[in-house]
Jmol script that loads the backbone (N, CA, C; Angstrom):
load data "model"
ATOM      1  N   UNK A   1      30.353   4.198  -9.619  1.00  0.00           N
ATOM      2  CA  UNK A   1      29.797   4.036 -10.865  1.00  0.00           C
ATOM      3  C   UNK A   1      29.754   2.426 -11.077  1.00  0.00           C
ATOM      4  N   UNK A   2      28.808   1.862 -11.597  1.00  0.00           N
ATOM      5  CA  UNK A   2      28.723   0.522 -11.858  1.00  0.00           C
ATOM      6  C   UNK A   2      28.780   0.153 -13.379  1.00  0.00           C
ATOM      7  N   UNK A   3      28.950  -1.213 -13.531  1.00  0.00           N
ATOM      8  CA  UNK A   3      29.018  -1.694 -14.847  1.00  0.00           C
ATOM      9  C   UNK A   3      27.884  -1.294 -15.663  1.00  0.00           C
ATOM     10  N   UNK A   4      26.713  -1.214 -15.144  1.00  0.00           N
ATOM     11  CA  UNK A   4      25.568  -0.885 -15.866  1.00  0.00           C
ATOM     12  C   UNK A   4      25.651   0.415 -16.418  1.00  0.00           C
ATOM     13  N   UNK A   5      26.467   1.225 -16.064  1.00  0.00           N
ATOM     14  CA  UNK A   5      26.573   2.626 -16.771  1.00  0.00           C
ATOM     15  C   UNK A   5      27.595   2.731 -17.782  1.00  0.00           C
ATOM     16  N   UNK A   6      28.386   1.585 -18.164  1.00  0.00           N
ATOM     17  CA  UNK A   6      29.106   1.432 -19.338  1.00  0.00           C
ATOM     18  C   UNK A   6      28.318   0.953 -20.386  1.00  0.00           C
ATOM     19  N   UNK A   7      28.588   1.246 -21.626  1.00  0.00           N
ATOM     20  CA  UNK A   7      27.820   0.608 -22.777  1.00  0.00           C
ATOM     21  C   UNK A   7      27.798  -0.824 -22.810  1.00  0.00           C
ATOM     22  N   UNK A   8      26.570  -1.314 -23.190  1.00  0.00           N
ATOM     23  CA  UNK A   8      26.531  -2.724 -23.294  1.00  0.00           C
ATOM     24  C   UNK A   8      27.159  -3.360 -24.523  1.00  0.00           C
ATOM     25  N   UNK A   9      27.552  -4.574 -24.403  1.00  0.00           N
ATOM     26  CA  UNK A   9      28.162  -5.230 -25.558  1.00  0.00           C
ATOM     27  C   UNK A   9      27.036  -5.637 -26.582  1.00  0.00           C
ATOM     28  N   UNK A  10      27.355  -5.713 -27.741  1.00  0.00           N
ATOM     29  CA  UNK A  10      26.372  -6.143 -28.872  1.00  0.00           C
ATOM     30  C   UNK A  10      26.743  -7.358 -29.452  1.00  0.00           C
ATOM     31  N   UNK A  11      26.018  -8.468 -28.966  1.00  0.00           N
ATOM     32  CA  UNK A  11      26.317  -9.847 -29.367  1.00  0.00           C
ATOM     33  C   UNK A  11      27.799 -10.263 -29.127  1.00  0.00           C
ATOM     34  N   UNK A  12      28.323  -9.882 -27.954  1.00  0.00           N
ATOM     35  CA  UNK A  12      29.620 -10.177 -27.564  1.00  0.00           C
ATOM     36  C   UNK A  12      30.701  -9.207 -27.965  1.00  0.00           C
ATOM     37  N   UNK A  13      30.302  -8.199 -28.771  1.00  0.00           N
ATOM     38  CA  UNK A  13      31.344  -7.221 -29.174  1.00  0.00           C
ATOM     39  C   UNK A  13      31.191  -5.963 -28.490  1.00  0.00           C
ATOM     40  N   UNK A  14      32.383  -5.293 -28.147  1.00  0.00           N
ATOM     41  CA  UNK A  14      32.345  -4.090 -27.384  1.00  0.00           C
ATOM     42  C   UNK A  14      32.676  -2.938 -28.340  1.00  0.00           C
ATOM     43  N   UNK A  15      32.048  -1.763 -28.106  1.00  0.00           N
ATOM     44  CA  UNK A  15      32.400  -0.577 -28.856  1.00  0.00           C
ATOM     45  C   UNK A  15      33.824  -0.220 -28.723  1.00  0.00           C
ATOM     46  N   UNK A  16      34.506   0.259 -29.691  1.00  0.00           N
ATOM     47  CA  UNK A  16      35.860   0.604 -29.708  1.00  0.00           C
ATOM     48  C   UNK A  16      36.218   1.509 -28.447  1.00  0.00           C
ATOM     49  N   UNK A  17      35.398   2.431 -28.093  1.00  0.00           N
ATOM     50  CA  UNK A  17      35.643   3.279 -26.945  1.00  0.00           C
ATOM     51  C   UNK A  17      35.839   2.470 -25.701  1.00  0.00           C
ATOM     52  N   UNK A  18      35.122   1.250 -25.578  1.00  0.00           N
ATOM     53  CA  UNK A  18      35.276   0.445 -24.491  1.00  0.00           C
ATOM     54  C   UNK A  18      36.559  -0.344 -24.514  1.00  0.00           C
ATOM     55  N   UNK A  19      37.140  -0.652 -25.703  1.00  0.00           N
ATOM     56  CA  UNK A  19      38.514  -1.266 -25.810  1.00  0.00           C
ATOM     57  C   UNK A  19      39.433  -0.263 -25.268  1.00  0.00           C
ATOM     58  N   UNK A  20      39.343   0.949 -25.670  1.00  0.00           N
ATOM     59  CA  UNK A  20      40.276   2.019 -25.173  1.00  0.00           C
ATOM     60  C   UNK A  20      40.122   2.086 -23.698  1.00  0.00           C
ATOM     61  N   UNK A  21      39.049   2.139 -23.045  1.00  0.00           N
ATOM     62  CA  UNK A  21      38.927   2.189 -21.648  1.00  0.00           C
ATOM     63  C   UNK A  21      39.601   0.875 -20.941  1.00  0.00           C
ATOM     64  N   UNK A  22      39.386  -0.222 -21.656  1.00  0.00           N
ATOM     65  CA  UNK A  22      40.139  -1.475 -21.101  1.00  0.00           C
ATOM     66  C   UNK A  22      41.648  -1.317 -21.146  1.00  0.00           C
ATOM     67  N   UNK A  23      42.147  -0.744 -22.215  1.00  0.00           N
ATOM     68  CA  UNK A  23      43.638  -0.452 -22.212  1.00  0.00           C
ATOM     69  C   UNK A  23      44.063   0.458 -21.122  1.00  0.00           C
ATOM     70  N   UNK A  24      43.254   1.421 -20.839  1.00  0.00           N
ATOM     71  CA  UNK A  24      43.610   2.459 -19.875  1.00  0.00           C
ATOM     72  C   UNK A  24      43.529   1.860 -18.458  1.00  0.00           C
ATOM     73  N   UNK A  25      42.471   1.041 -18.277  1.00  0.00           N
ATOM     74  CA  UNK A  25      42.303   0.505 -16.979  1.00  0.00           C
ATOM     75  C   UNK A  25      43.436  -0.543 -16.565  1.00  0.00           C
ATOM     76  N   UNK A  26      43.891  -1.251 -17.775  1.00  0.00           N
ATOM     77  CA  UNK A  26      45.017  -2.190 -17.513  1.00  0.00           C
ATOM     78  C   UNK A  26      46.338  -1.374 -17.047  1.00  0.00           C
ATOM     79  N   UNK A  27      46.429  -0.210 -17.798  1.00  0.00           N
ATOM     80  CA  UNK A  27      47.647   0.605 -17.419  1.00  0.00           C
ATOM     81  C   UNK A  27      47.523   1.104 -16.046  1.00  0.00           C
ATOM     82  N   UNK A  28      46.261   1.470 -15.550  1.00  0.00           N
ATOM     83  CA  UNK A  28      46.054   1.981 -14.341  1.00  0.00           C
ATOM     84  C   UNK A  28      46.328   0.922 -13.358  1.00  0.00           C
ATOM     85  N   UNK A  29      45.878  -0.268 -13.665  1.00  0.00           N
ATOM     86  CA  UNK A  29      46.115  -1.459 -12.592  1.00  0.00           C
ATOM     87  C   UNK A  29      47.602  -1.602 -12.566  1.00  0.00           C
ATOM     88  N   UNK A  30      48.359  -1.468 -13.530  1.00  0.00           N
ATOM     89  CA  UNK A  30      49.900  -1.651 -13.424  1.00  0.00           C
ATOM     90  C   UNK A  30      50.486  -0.588 -12.587  1.00  0.00           C
ATOM     91  N   UNK A  31      49.881   0.613 -12.649  1.00  0.00           N
ATOM     92  CA  UNK A  31      50.355   1.682 -11.782  1.00  0.00           C
ATOM     93  C   UNK A  31      49.813   1.846 -10.322  1.00  0.00           C
ATOM     94  N   UNK A  32      48.904   0.948 -10.031  1.00  0.00           N
ATOM     95  CA  UNK A  32      48.211   0.942  -8.712  1.00  0.00           C
ATOM     96  C   UNK A  32      49.159   0.791  -7.601  1.00  0.00           C
ATOM     97  N   UNK A  33      49.444   1.729  -6.787  1.00  0.00           N
ATOM     98  CA  UNK A  33      50.379   1.677  -5.666  1.00  0.00           C
ATOM     99  C   UNK A  33      49.664   0.988  -4.522  1.00  0.00           C
ATOM    100  N   UNK A  34      50.489   0.217  -3.729  1.00  0.00           N
ATOM    101  CA  UNK A  34      50.000  -0.479  -2.574  1.00  0.00           C
ATOM    102  C   UNK A  34      49.367   0.592  -1.652  1.00  0.00           C
ATOM    103  N   UNK A  35      48.196   0.215  -1.096  1.00  0.00           N
ATOM    104  CA  UNK A  35      47.585   1.081  -0.187  1.00  0.00           C
ATOM    105  C   UNK A  35      46.742   2.186  -0.737  1.00  0.00           C
ATOM    106  N   UNK A  36      46.833   2.396  -2.060  1.00  0.00           N
ATOM    107  CA  UNK A  36      46.080   3.443  -2.757  1.00  0.00           C
ATOM    108  C   UNK A  36      44.636   2.864  -3.008  1.00  0.00           C
ATOM    109  N   UNK A  37      43.776   3.890  -3.183  1.00  0.00           N
ATOM    110  CA  UNK A  37      42.350   3.615  -3.588  1.00  0.00           C
ATOM    111  C   UNK A  37      42.400   2.981  -5.038  1.00  0.00           C
ATOM    112  N   UNK A  38      41.338   2.209  -5.240  1.00  0.00           N
ATOM    113  CA  UNK A  38      41.293   1.681  -6.671  1.00  0.00           C
ATOM    114  C   UNK A  38      41.304   2.745  -7.737  1.00  0.00           C
ATOM    115  N   UNK A  39      42.031   2.542  -8.671  1.00  0.00           N
ATOM    116  CA  UNK A  39      42.256   3.501  -9.670  1.00  0.00           C
ATOM    117  C   UNK A  39      40.886   3.641 -10.617  1.00  0.00           C
ATOM    118  N   UNK A  40      40.681   4.827 -11.164  1.00  0.00           N
ATOM    119  CA  UNK A  40      39.571   5.019 -12.018  1.00  0.00           C
ATOM    120  C   UNK A  40      40.193   5.577 -13.386  1.00  0.00           C
ATOM    121  N   UNK A  41      39.357   5.265 -14.373  1.00  0.00           N
ATOM    122  CA  UNK A  41      39.704   5.817 -15.793  1.00  0.00           C
ATOM    123  C   UNK A  41      38.518   6.710 -16.208  1.00  0.00           C
ATOM    124  N   UNK A  42      38.812   7.627 -17.004  1.00  0.00           N
ATOM    125  CA  UNK A  42      37.619   8.440 -17.545  1.00  0.00           C
ATOM    126  C   UNK A  42      37.015   7.767 -18.776  1.00  0.00           C
ATOM    127  N   UNK A  43      35.705   7.732 -18.728  1.00  0.00           N
ATOM    128  CA  UNK A  43      34.965   7.177 -19.765  1.00  0.00           C
ATOM    129  C   UNK A  43      33.758   8.185 -20.017  1.00  0.00           C
ATOM    130  N   UNK A  44      33.743   8.739 -21.236  1.00  0.00           N
ATOM    131  CA  UNK A  44      32.606   9.759 -21.570  1.00  0.00           C
ATOM    132  C   UNK A  44      32.334  10.787 -20.480  1.00  0.00           C
ATOM    133  N   UNK A  45      33.516  11.306 -20.024  1.00  0.00           N
ATOM    134  CA  UNK A  45      33.500  12.417 -19.007  1.00  0.00           C
ATOM    135  C   UNK A  45      33.216  12.015 -17.615  1.00  0.00           C
ATOM    136  N   UNK A  46      33.119  10.793 -17.348  1.00  0.00           N
ATOM    137  CA  UNK A  46      32.957  10.210 -15.953  1.00  0.00           C
ATOM    138  C   UNK A  46      34.100   9.405 -15.601  1.00  0.00           C
ATOM    139  N   UNK A  47      34.288   9.287 -14.343  1.00  0.00           N
ATOM    140  CA  UNK A  47      35.293   8.421 -13.779  1.00  0.00           C
ATOM    141  C   UNK A  47      34.713   7.039 -13.377  1.00  0.00           C
ATOM    142  N   UNK A  48      35.421   5.937 -13.857  1.00  0.00           N
ATOM    143  CA  UNK A  48      34.827   4.653 -13.701  1.00  0.00           C
ATOM    144  C   UNK A  48      35.972   3.749 -13.042  1.00  0.00           C
ATOM    145  N   UNK A  49      35.652   3.015 -11.904  1.00  0.00           N
ATOM    146  CA  UNK A  49      36.497   2.197 -11.314  1.00  0.00           C
ATOM    147  C   UNK A  49      37.109   1.245 -12.323  1.00  0.00           C
ATOM    148  N   UNK A  50      38.390   0.828 -12.330  1.00  0.00           N
ATOM    149  CA  UNK A  50      38.800  -0.167 -13.230  1.00  0.00           C
ATOM    150  C   UNK A  50      38.160  -1.467 -13.216  1.00  0.00           C
ATOM    151  N   UNK A  51      37.743  -1.862 -11.952  1.00  0.00           N
ATOM    152  CA  UNK A  51      37.073  -3.200 -11.871  1.00  0.00           C
ATOM    153  C   UNK A  51      35.697  -3.195 -12.554  1.00  0.00           C
ATOM    154  N   UNK A  52      35.088  -2.087 -12.775  1.00  0.00           N
ATOM    155  CA  UNK A  52      33.872  -1.953 -13.574  1.00  0.00           C
ATOM    156  C   UNK A  52      34.114  -2.118 -14.992  1.00  0.00           C
ATOM    157  N   UNK A  53      35.213  -1.613 -15.453  1.00  0.00           N
ATOM    158  CA  UNK A  53      35.592  -1.752 -16.898  1.00  0.00           C
ATOM    159  C   UNK A  53      35.834  -3.237 -17.139  1.00  0.00           C
ATOM    160  N   UNK A  54      36.664  -3.864 -16.347  1.00  0.00           N
ATOM    161  CA  UNK A  54      36.988  -5.239 -16.519  1.00  0.00           C
ATOM    162  C   UNK A  54      35.719  -6.065 -16.367  1.00  0.00           C
ATOM    163  N   UNK A  55      34.712  -5.696 -15.402  1.00  0.00           N
ATOM    164  CA  UNK A  55      33.519  -6.376 -15.249  1.00  0.00           C
ATOM    165  C   UNK A  55      32.684  -6.366 -16.515  1.00  0.00           C
ATOM    166  N   UNK A  56      32.663  -5.208 -17.159  1.00  0.00           N
ATOM    167  CA  UNK A  56      31.848  -5.044 -18.332  1.00  0.00           C
ATOM    168  C   UNK A  56      32.394  -5.944 -19.547  1.00  0.00           C
ATOM    169  N   UNK A  57      33.655  -6.054 -19.451  1.00  0.00           N
ATOM    170  CA  UNK A  57      34.261  -6.861 -20.637  1.00  0.00           C
ATOM    171  C   UNK A  57      34.329  -8.392 -20.491  1.00  0.00           C
ATOM    172  N   UNK A  58      33.899  -8.844 -19.272  1.00  0.00           N
ATOM    173  CA  UNK A  58      33.944 -10.276 -19.002  1.00  0.00           C
ATOM    174  C   UNK A  58      33.277 -11.237 -20.012  1.00  0.00           C
ATOM    175  N   UNK A  59      32.334 -10.636 -20.862  1.00  0.00           N
ATOM    176  CA  UNK A  59      31.759 -11.486 -21.909  1.00  0.00           C
ATOM    177  C   UNK A  59      32.075 -11.092 -23.347  1.00  0.00           C
ATOM    178  N   UNK A  60      33.116 -10.245 -23.486  1.00  0.00           N
ATOM    179  CA  UNK A  60      33.593  -9.718 -24.691  1.00  0.00           C
ATOM    180  C   UNK A  60      34.261 -10.785 -25.510  1.00  0.00           C
ATOM    181  N   UNK A  61      33.746 -11.077 -26.671  1.00  0.00           N
ATOM    182  CA  UNK A  61      34.358 -12.086 -27.601  1.00  0.00           C
ATOM    183  C   UNK A  61      35.411 -11.553 -28.585  1.00  0.00           C
ATOM    184  N   UNK A  62      35.703 -10.212 -28.540  1.00  0.00           N
ATOM    185  CA  UNK A  62      36.656  -9.757 -29.313  1.00  0.00           C
ATOM    186  C   UNK A  62      38.019 -10.177 -29.018  1.00  0.00           C
ATOM    187  N   UNK A  63      38.881 -10.305 -30.241  1.00  0.00           N
ATOM    188  CA  UNK A  63      40.176 -10.847 -29.972  1.00  0.00           C
ATOM    189  C   UNK A  63      41.009  -9.813 -29.208  1.00  0.00           C
ATOM    190  N   UNK A  64      41.743 -10.334 -28.240  1.00  0.00           N
ATOM    191  CA  UNK A  64      42.686  -9.388 -27.454  1.00  0.00           C
ATOM    192  C   UNK A  64      43.869  -9.205 -28.276  1.00  0.00           C
ATOM    193  N   UNK A  65      44.327  -7.988 -28.519  1.00  0.00           N
ATOM    194  CA  UNK A  65      45.539  -7.621 -29.253  1.00  0.00           C
ATOM    195  C   UNK A  65      46.786  -8.304 -28.438  1.00  0.00           C
ATOM    196  N   UNK A  66      47.688  -8.657 -29.227  1.00  0.00           N
ATOM    197  CA  UNK A  66      48.908  -9.390 -28.802  1.00  0.00           C
ATOM    198  C   UNK A  66      49.550  -8.497 -27.603  1.00  0.00           C
ATOM    199  N   UNK A  67      49.843  -7.247 -27.803  1.00  0.00           N
ATOM    200  CA  UNK A  67      50.447  -6.442 -26.865  1.00  0.00           C
ATOM    201  C   UNK A  67      49.744  -6.434 -25.510  1.00  0.00           C
ATOM    202  N   UNK A  68      48.550  -6.474 -25.550  1.00  0.00           N
ATOM    203  CA  UNK A  68      47.700  -6.419 -24.314  1.00  0.00           C
ATOM    204  C   UNK A  68      47.726  -7.769 -23.726  1.00  0.00           C
ATOM    205  N   UNK A  69      47.638  -8.719 -24.560  1.00  0.00           N
ATOM    206  CA  UNK A  69      47.673 -10.116 -23.977  1.00  0.00           C
ATOM    207  C   UNK A  69      49.142 -10.311 -23.203  1.00  0.00           C
ATOM    208  N   UNK A  70      50.135  -9.851 -23.810  1.00  0.00           N
ATOM    209  CA  UNK A  70      51.472  -9.875 -23.231  1.00  0.00           C
ATOM    210  C   UNK A  70      51.511  -9.179 -21.809  1.00  0.00           C
ATOM    211  N   UNK A  71      50.872  -8.079 -21.751  1.00  0.00           N
ATOM    212  CA  UNK A  71      50.838  -7.213 -20.556  1.00  0.00           C
ATOM    213  C   UNK A  71      50.067  -7.939 -19.468  1.00  0.00           C
ATOM    214  N   UNK A  72      48.964  -8.542 -19.800  1.00  0.00           N
ATOM    215  CA  UNK A  72      48.083  -9.267 -18.858  1.00  0.00           C
ATOM    216  C   UNK A  72      48.814 -10.500 -18.452  1.00  0.00           C
ATOM    217  N   UNK A  73      49.494 -11.157 -19.310  1.00  0.00           N
ATOM    218  CA  UNK A  73      50.296 -12.365 -19.024  1.00  0.00           C
ATOM    219  C   UNK A  73      51.381 -12.081 -17.974  1.00  0.00           C
ATOM    220  N   UNK A  74      51.991 -10.965 -18.136  1.00  0.00           N
ATOM    221  CA  UNK A  74      53.105 -10.502 -17.331  1.00  0.00           C
ATOM    222  C   UNK A  74      52.679 -10.238 -15.907  1.00  0.00           C
ATOM    223  N   UNK A  75      51.359  -9.583 -15.750  1.00  0.00           N
ATOM    224  CA  UNK A  75      50.607  -9.444 -14.524  1.00  0.00           C
ATOM    225  C   UNK A  75      50.387 -10.766 -13.779  1.00  0.00           C
ATOM    226  N   UNK A  76      50.122 -11.832 -14.551  1.00  0.00           N
ATOM    227  CA  UNK A  76      49.685 -13.110 -14.038  1.00  0.00           C
ATOM    228  C   UNK A  76      50.908 -13.953 -13.853  1.00  0.00           C
ATOM    229  N   UNK A  77      52.187 -13.366 -13.724  1.00  0.00           N
ATOM    230  CA  UNK A  77      53.338 -14.175 -13.618  1.00  0.00           C
ATOM    231  C   UNK A  77      53.816 -14.922 -14.775  1.00  0.00           C
ATOM    232  N   UNK A  78      53.405 -14.577 -16.004  1.00  0.00           N
ATOM    233  CA  UNK A  78      53.812 -15.204 -17.152  1.00  0.00           C
ATOM    234  C   UNK A  78      52.846 -16.329 -17.607  1.00  0.00           C
ATOM    235  N   UNK A  79      51.778 -16.487 -16.789  1.00  0.00           N
ATOM    236  CA  UNK A  79      50.783 -17.548 -17.149  1.00  0.00           C
ATOM    237  C   UNK A  79      50.150 -17.285 -18.434  1.00  0.00           C
ATOM    238  N   UNK A  80      49.754 -18.359 -19.097  1.00  0.00           N
ATOM    239  CA  UNK A  80      48.997 -18.283 -20.313  1.00  0.00           C
ATOM    240  C   UNK A  80      47.545 -17.808 -20.038  1.00  0.00           C
ATOM    241  N   UNK A  81      47.002 -17.040 -20.928  1.00  0.00           N
ATOM    242  CA  UNK A  81      45.710 -16.506 -20.866  1.00  0.00           C
ATOM    243  C   UNK A  81      44.756 -17.260 -21.906  1.00  0.00           C
ATOM    244  N   UNK A  82      43.699 -17.668 -21.517  1.00  0.00           N
ATOM    245  CA  UNK A  82      42.833 -18.370 -22.407  1.00  0.00           C
ATOM    246  C   UNK A  82      43.153 -19.853 -22.368  1.00  0.00           C
ATOM    247  N   UNK A  83      42.504 -20.649 -23.261  1.00  0.00           N
ATOM    248  CA  UNK A  83      42.765 -22.073 -23.118  1.00  0.00           C
ATOM    249  C   UNK A  83      43.705 -22.608 -24.363  1.00  0.00           C
ATOM    250  N   UNK A  84      44.122 -21.683 -25.175  1.00  0.00           N
ATOM    251  CA  UNK A  84      45.090 -22.063 -26.190  1.00  0.00           C
ATOM    252  C   UNK A  84      44.439 -22.729 -27.374  1.00  0.00           C
ATOM    253  N   UNK A  85      43.219 -23.131 -27.329  1.00  0.00           N
ATOM    254  CA  UNK A  85      42.570 -23.640 -28.463  1.00  0.00           C
ATOM    255  C   UNK A  85      41.965 -22.682 -29.452  1.00  0.00           C
ATOM    256  N   UNK A  86      41.693 -21.505 -28.967  1.00  0.00           N
ATOM    257  CA  UNK A  86      41.219 -20.505 -29.802  1.00  0.00           C
ATOM    258  C   UNK A  86      41.832 -19.205 -29.496  1.00  0.00           C
ATOM    259  N   UNK A  87      41.690 -18.239 -30.278  1.00  0.00           N
ATOM    260  CA  UNK A  87      42.382 -16.828 -29.927  1.00  0.00           C
ATOM    261  C   UNK A  87      41.959 -16.414 -28.671  1.00  0.00           C
ATOM    262  N   UNK A  88      42.851 -15.630 -27.905  1.00  0.00           N
ATOM    263  CA  UNK A  88      42.487 -15.118 -26.594  1.00  0.00           C
ATOM    264  C   UNK A  88      41.618 -13.868 -26.812  1.00  0.00           C
ATOM    265  N   UNK A  89      40.539 -13.826 -26.058  1.00  0.00           N
ATOM    266  CA  UNK A  89      39.570 -12.723 -26.020  1.00  0.00           C
ATOM    267  C   UNK A  89      39.781 -11.807 -24.931  1.00  0.00           C
ATOM    268  N   UNK A  90      39.135 -10.658 -25.053  1.00  0.00           N
ATOM    269  CA  UNK A  90      39.012  -9.629 -24.003  1.00  0.00           C
ATOM    270  C   UNK A  90      38.493 -10.315 -22.786  1.00  0.00           C
ATOM    271  N   UNK A  91      37.394 -11.188 -22.971  1.00  0.00           N
ATOM    272  CA  UNK A  91      36.716 -11.856 -21.817  1.00  0.00           C
ATOM    273  C   UNK A  91      37.831 -12.596 -21.070  1.00  0.00           C
ATOM    274  N   UNK A  92      38.725 -13.436 -21.772  1.00  0.00           N
ATOM    275  CA  UNK A  92      39.605 -14.206 -21.066  1.00  0.00           C
ATOM    276  C   UNK A  92      40.535 -13.286 -20.131  1.00  0.00           C
ATOM    277  N   UNK A  93      40.822 -12.062 -20.665  1.00  0.00           N
ATOM    278  CA  UNK A  93      41.696 -11.249 -19.782  1.00  0.00           C
ATOM    279  C   UNK A  93      40.891 -10.541 -18.715  1.00  0.00           C
ATOM    280  N   UNK A  94      39.740 -10.061 -19.109  1.00  0.00           N
ATOM    281  CA  UNK A  94      38.799  -9.333 -18.055  1.00  0.00           C
ATOM    282  C   UNK A  94      38.537 -10.124 -16.942  1.00  0.00           C
ATOM    283  N   UNK A  95      38.165 -11.482 -17.106  1.00  0.00           N
ATOM    284  CA  UNK A  95      37.875 -12.356 -15.975  1.00  0.00           C
ATOM    285  C   UNK A  95      39.020 -12.344 -15.003  1.00  0.00           C
ATOM    286  N   UNK A  96      40.204 -12.555 -15.523  1.00  0.00           N
ATOM    287  CA  UNK A  96      41.416 -12.632 -14.661  1.00  0.00           C
ATOM    288  C   UNK A  96      41.644 -11.142 -13.969  1.00  0.00           C
ATOM    289  N   UNK A  97      41.685 -10.158 -14.691  1.00  0.00           N
ATOM    290  CA  UNK A  97      41.803  -8.834 -14.168  1.00  0.00           C
ATOM    291  C   UNK A  97      40.846  -8.445 -13.241  1.00  0.00           C
ATOM    292  N   UNK A  98      39.585  -8.640 -13.433  1.00  0.00           N
ATOM    293  CA  UNK A  98      38.605  -8.463 -12.383  1.00  0.00           C
ATOM    294  C   UNK A  98      38.773  -9.154 -11.138  1.00  0.00           C
ATOM    295  N   UNK A  99      39.092 -10.344 -11.244  1.00  0.00           N
ATOM    296  CA  UNK A  99      39.413 -11.252 -10.064  1.00  0.00           C
ATOM    297  C   UNK A  99      40.497 -10.748  -9.271  1.00  0.00           C
ATOM    298  N   UNK A 100      41.564 -10.282  -9.904  1.00  0.00           N
ATOM    299  CA  UNK A 100      42.725  -9.744  -9.012  1.00  0.00           C
ATOM    300  C   UNK A 100      42.397  -8.479  -8.490  1.00  0.00           C
ATOM    301  N   UNK A 101      41.532  -7.567  -9.127  1.00  0.00           N
ATOM    302  CA  UNK A 101      41.109  -6.391  -8.542  1.00  0.00           C
ATOM    303  C   UNK A 101      40.283  -6.630  -7.335  1.00  0.00           C
ATOM    304  N   UNK A 102      39.325  -7.550  -7.433  1.00  0.00           N
ATOM    305  CA  UNK A 102      38.538  -7.789  -6.314  1.00  0.00           C
ATOM    306  C   UNK A 102      39.253  -8.435  -5.147  1.00  0.00           C
ATOM    307  N   UNK A 103      40.185  -9.206  -5.452  1.00  0.00           N
ATOM    308  CA  UNK A 103      41.124  -9.760  -4.318  1.00  0.00           C
ATOM    309  C   UNK A 103      41.870  -8.659  -3.644  1.00  0.00           C
ATOM    310  N   UNK A 104      42.476  -7.781  -4.394  1.00  0.00           N
ATOM    311  CA  UNK A 104      43.223  -6.670  -3.812  1.00  0.00           C
ATOM    312  C   UNK A 104      42.375  -5.762  -3.016  1.00  0.00           C
ATOM    313  N   UNK A 105      41.171  -5.547  -3.493  1.00  0.00           N
ATOM    314  CA  UNK A 105      40.261  -4.606  -2.697  1.00  0.00           C
ATOM    315  C   UNK A 105      39.808  -5.388  -1.385  1.00  0.00           C
ATOM    316  N   UNK A 106      39.560  -6.617  -1.405  1.00  0.00           N
ATOM    317  CA  UNK A 106      39.307  -7.302  -0.213  1.00  0.00           C
ATOM    318  C   UNK A 106      40.365  -7.270   0.718  1.00  0.00           C
ATOM    319  N   UNK A 107      41.529  -7.453   0.376  1.00  0.00           N
ATOM    320  CA  UNK A 107      42.733  -7.302   1.254  1.00  0.00           C
ATOM    321  C   UNK A 107      42.817  -6.059   1.862  1.00  0.00           C
ATOM    322  N   UNK A 108      42.630  -5.029   1.054  1.00  0.00           N
ATOM    323  CA  UNK A 108      42.780  -3.632   1.546  1.00  0.00           C
ATOM    324  C   UNK A 108      41.691  -3.278   2.701  1.00  0.00           C
ATOM    325  N   UNK A 109      40.587  -4.046   2.660  1.00  0.00           N
ATOM    326  CA  UNK A 109      39.499  -3.871   3.520  1.00  0.00           C
ATOM    327  C   UNK A 109      39.729  -4.621   4.976  1.00  0.00           C
ATOM    328  N   UNK A 110      40.659  -5.546   4.830  1.00  0.00           N
ATOM    329  CA  UNK A 110      40.983  -6.349   6.044  1.00  0.00           C
ATOM    330  C   UNK A 110      41.859  -5.549   7.013  1.00  0.00           C
TER     331      UNK A 110
END
end "model"
wireframe off; spacefill off
backbone 0.3
color backbone group
């Protein structure tokens, strides 16, 4: 399944069900065992690769909840997410998470 099959953002805002999918995708990433296939989350009765969820959210301007921000920061070795001048958005986290998914998938194919 590709990003195109997830709902579009509306003027930078994601539907609440896409926020939920993002949370599930983050949890699935945290549980992703070395050597295992890319995790998928259920979205509207279909399984979606977590990288697709993160990809869809790369332009989401909705503010990232603090608890999610903390989890993403921990995955990034405690690094700050966003630029610190404005609230952290889903886009800030999604860009990082998609990139580490893609990197992990590339390494698995080598």
